[in-house]
Residue, then its C-alpha position, 0 to 999 in steps of 0.5 A: m607120454n607127454n613128459r615135456l617140462s616147462p623151461a622153469e622146471q627144466i632149469e630147476a632139474t639142471l641146478n638140483s643135478l649140480d647139488g653134489i659136485e666137488r671141486a675136482a683135485a690134482n693127483p699129489f704125483l702130478y705136483t711133485r713131478v711138476q716141480a721136479k721138472l721145473m727145478a731140474q738143472l739142464g745140461p749144455w746138451e739138454k739146452a742145445a737139444r732144446l734150442l735145435s728142436k724149435p722148428a723156426l731155428a731148425i728151418c734156418i739152419v737147413i736154409l742156411a746150410m743149403a745156401t752155403n752148398l750152393v755158395v761152395v758149388s758156385a765157386q767150385k764152377n768159377a774155379k774150374a773156368v779159370a783153371t781152363a783159361p789158357e795161361p800166358d807164355f812167359s817162355s819167350e822172355f825167359a828162354t834168352v839167357n845172357y852168359a855175359f857174367a860167365e866170359p872168362t877174363k883175360p889176365a892183365k899183362 
């Protein structure tokens, strides 16, 4: 019932279990796919998609869009406030008409 091995025997048993191990080899198909991906030329849309898919850039774009919207909305509120301000009345200045140039001249005798 006592199957306890000494530490030296346990180490020896562990090292003996590694005798049949071989180096792991990758599938040849994997190597060709990796090489094809590395050699592939990316078009402009793929480059843009790869750039925009980065989280940091996407967050910056969202924040920039929100800031732009905030500026536009506040500018519209200010424009409404200016538009509702009373306009000065210039009609009293321009209501007087000088008809001096329209008076008929008397013929010379």
